[in-house]
N, C-alpha and C positions, 0 to 999 in steps of 0.2 A: 399594555404591550410589554412583552418580556424584554429585559435589559441585560446584555452581556458585555457592557462596556468595561467594567472593572476587570473581568476575566480576560478580555481581549487585550487590554492595555498591559496587564501583567505579563501575558505570554509574549507580546511584542517586545517589551523591555527585556525579557529573558533572551529572546532570539538575538536582539541587538548586542547585548553584553556578551553572549556566548560567541557571536561572530567575531567580535573585536578582541576576545581573550586569546592569549597564547595557550598552548595545551597544558602548560604548567599551572594555569589559572582556572582551569575548567572546574575543578572541585569547589573552589571558592564561589564561582558564579552559581553553581548548582545549589550550594548550601544557602545562598541568598533567596532562591526562588522555590526550592523543593522542600516539602515536609520531611521530617526525620524518618517517617515510615514509608518513604517513597518506593513505589513499585514500577519497574521497567519491563516492558514486554517488547521483544524484537525478533527479527528473523534469525534463523540458524546462521552462524554458530553462537550468536549472542543470547538468544532465548530469554528466559525470565531472570531478572536480577532484583534482589531486595537491597534497598538502600542506595544512597547517593554514591558512596565510594565504589561499590561493585559496578554500578552502571557506568560510572566515569572510567574505571579501569578497563572494563571489557569493551565498551563501545566508543564513547565520546573522545577519550584521549588518543587511542590509536588512529581514529579517523582524522582528527585534527593534525596529528603528526604526519600522516601520509599525504593529505591534501593541503598544500600550502595556500595561504591567502584564500581560504574557503569562504564562499558566499552562500547564503541561503536565498535562492531566487524563487519566490512564491508565485504560484498561479491561482491558487484558491485559498481563501482564509475565511472560515465561518465559525460561528458559535451556536450552541443550542443545548436544550435539555435532553439528556439521554432518555429515550422513551421507556427504558426498562426500570430505572430507579430515580429519574428526575434529577440526577446530578448534572452539573454544568461542565460542558466540555468545549474545547476549542480545537479545530482541526486545520492544519496547514498542509498544503500539497504543492510540490514543485520539484526543484533540483538543488542539490548541494553541488556547487561548481568550484573547482579549484585546479591547482597544478599538481599532477600526480607525481610527487617527488620522492616518495618512499614506498616500498612494497606494502601492500595491504592484504591481509588474509592469504599471503603467499602469491598474490597476483603481482607480477613484475611491473615496476613503475615505468612510466614512459617519459617523464619530465614535460608532458604536454597537458594542455587543458583537458578536463574531463568532467562529466556530469553524472552524479549519482541520484537517480530518481527516488523520491521519498514521499511518504504520507505519514504525518505525525499527529496523534491524538493526545491532548493533554487535559486531564481532569483537574479542575481548580476548586478547592474547598478551603474556606476560611483564609483566603488570600495567599494560598500556597498551591503549588502543583503537587498533587498526591499520587497520580498515576500517569504513565506515558505508554502509549502503544506506538512504536516507531518502526515502520516497515521501509526497507530500502531494496532496490532492485540490483542485487549483486550480479546476476547473470548478464543483465544489460550493461553494467559497469565493465564486466570482463570482456564483453564484445567490443566495447569502445577501446579497451586497452589491447585489442588484438589477440585475445585469448578466448576463443569460443569453445565452451566445454560441451555443447549440445549438438545433436543432429540438426540438419536444416529445419528451420521453423516454418510453420504454415502461414503465418502472417509476416509483417515487416516491422522490425524494431528500429527505432531512431530516437533522437532526442525529442520527446513528444511536446507539442504545444499545450498551452492552457486553453480555456474556453474560447470558442470561435469569436464570441462577442466581447472578450476581454473584460468581463464583468464579475470575475470571481473573487476579488479582494473586498470583502464586506467588512471594512474597518468600522463603518457605521452600521448599526443594526437594521436589518431589513424588516419590512412589515410582516407581522406574525402570520397573517393569513396565507402569504406566499409560501412560507416554509411548510405550513400544514398541507397545502396542495401538493407540494413536492414529495413529502414523506408519504402521503396517502398513495400517490402513484407508484413510488418505489415499493411500498409494502404490498400493493396489488401485484406488481411484477414478481416479487419474491415468492408470494403465495402461488401464483400461476406456475412458476417453474418448480417449486417444491412438490406440487401435486404430480409432476411428471417424473419424479426421481425414481419411481418404481418401474419406469418404462424407458425404452431407448427413443432417440430421436426427439424432434420438436417441430410440429407443424408451424410454418412461418406466420400463419394467422394468429397464433398464440403470442408471438413477439409483437406483431403489429397492434395488439391491444394497448401496449405501453410504449413502444419504441417508434421513433421517426424512421421512415424508410431509408433515410440518409444518415442513419446512426453511425457513430464512430466509436469503436471499442479499442482502447489503448491497453493492450495486454502486456504481461511481463516479458523480459528477455527469455528466449526459449520458445515463446509462442508468437509474440509480435502483435501488431495492430491490424485491424480490419475495418473496412468502410462499406456501408450499406448492409441491409439485412441479409441478402443472399450471400455476400462474401463473408460476412461474420459467421453465418451458419456453416459455410464451406470450410472456412479457415480456422474456426475455433469451436463454435458451439457443438456441432455434430461430432467432431472427433472427441470432444470432452464427454458428451453424453453417451456416445456409442462405444467408446473404448474404455470407459470406466464403469464398473458395476458395484453392487452393494452400496449404493449411494445413500448416505444419511446426513441430513441437515441438523447440525448441533446448536444452532442459534448464534447470537452475537453478544459481545461484551458491551458494545456501544453502538447506537444507531440514532442519528438525528438529522435535521434539515434546517437550513436557513435560506430564505429567499428561493432562488431557483436551483439550489444545490443541496445535495444530501450525501451522507457518508455512513459507512459502518465498517467494523472489523470484528472478527471472531477469534476464539482461542480454544479449540479450533472451530472454524465454520462448518467444515465438511469432513466426513470420513468416506473413503471409497477404496476400491481395489482395481488395479489395472488389468485389463484383458490383453493388452499389447497393442502397440501402434500410437498411443498418446505420447506426444513429445518425441516420437520415433524410437521409443523405448520398448523393451519386452514386457510381457505380462508377468503375473506372479500370484501368489496366494496371500500376500501381506496386505491387510487392511491398514491404510495409512491416513493420517490426519492432514488436512490442509488449513493453514492459516491464511486468510484472504482479506484484503482491503478493497472496497468498492467506493468510488466517488462518482456522483452522478450530476449531470446538468440537465435541467428541464427547460424546454422551450414550448410555451403554450401548454397543451395537454399531453405532450409526449416527451419521453426522455431522448435527448439528442446526442449526448456524449457520456462515455463511461471510462474512467481511469481505474485500472485494476493492478494490484500487486498481489502475487501469490508466493508464499514461501516454498518455492519449488525445491530449494536445496534441502529443506527439512523433510519434505514429502519423499524425495529420493533417498535421503539418509535413512529413513525408516525402512526402506526396501533394500538397504545394503550398499548403496552407491553414495560415497562422500565426494562430491565434485571438488571441493576445496582441497581435500587431502590428495586427490588424484592430481590436481593441478600442481600442487607443491612438489609431488614426487617427479612429475614430468619436467618441471622447470628447475629441479634441484634447489628449491627455495629453502 
């Protein structure tokens, strides 16, 4: 049986120390747990940062300054071997919750409680964290702060719950065979959808091969969540498939499963070009990359829940729209 206890305990200790550290102590905590050659990948405007100091200055310290008394509230915590290179990774998903006491990214502070949805992937090698992929839902955060930068969304955004059965925190390692089942199902689903990338639409029976009829899809702010296959197709999948063209799947940086849960992220996952209508935005000629995180829950032989983060800010930035810059100009930040 595979053992991820050392990696999980290291990451949990890092999370605990980082939560209890003041922003002025962030670099010291990171130097304790990160390797000198540490690589950070995040959403726009943070993007890729080399080294502890750059990652701390660009992402961790400003966030800690803006969200007072910030807690990490985990819903899913799993470990596994990356199926591409057999490296060991630990994934945490949930919300950073705090008091929004200082402006962040030009978003005006509210002095009220706020939740920033996240999914964080950490690669652990030789007792140190060497790579991090950390995705946060900035549009969802803006909506909570009363600053909605997007047209009306097709789904519904809210502070999403964790797994229905509250079984996502795998502090103890799960039986290896369960993770194998989950990853096999996810890979089949990915392959089925990739085969459709040269066409529009998606027959519901394709989804029914892998998904529960009562699936829940928790999408990013700007798209929102959908419940059941018919509503998921209406509120996200068909607008995505029919209003984007030249779709190309670029693969993933990391993909693994443990127990009933699986996850992956890409850099980028997809390249596509908008025809107009997706997100309520116009079309264009620019082929833009999408960085995406997917976290899945399996019940029996079907996928039941899917938490998704898409770096929509970067996707739109490539097409000439900088949501954060526009927000700052409007609010004179």
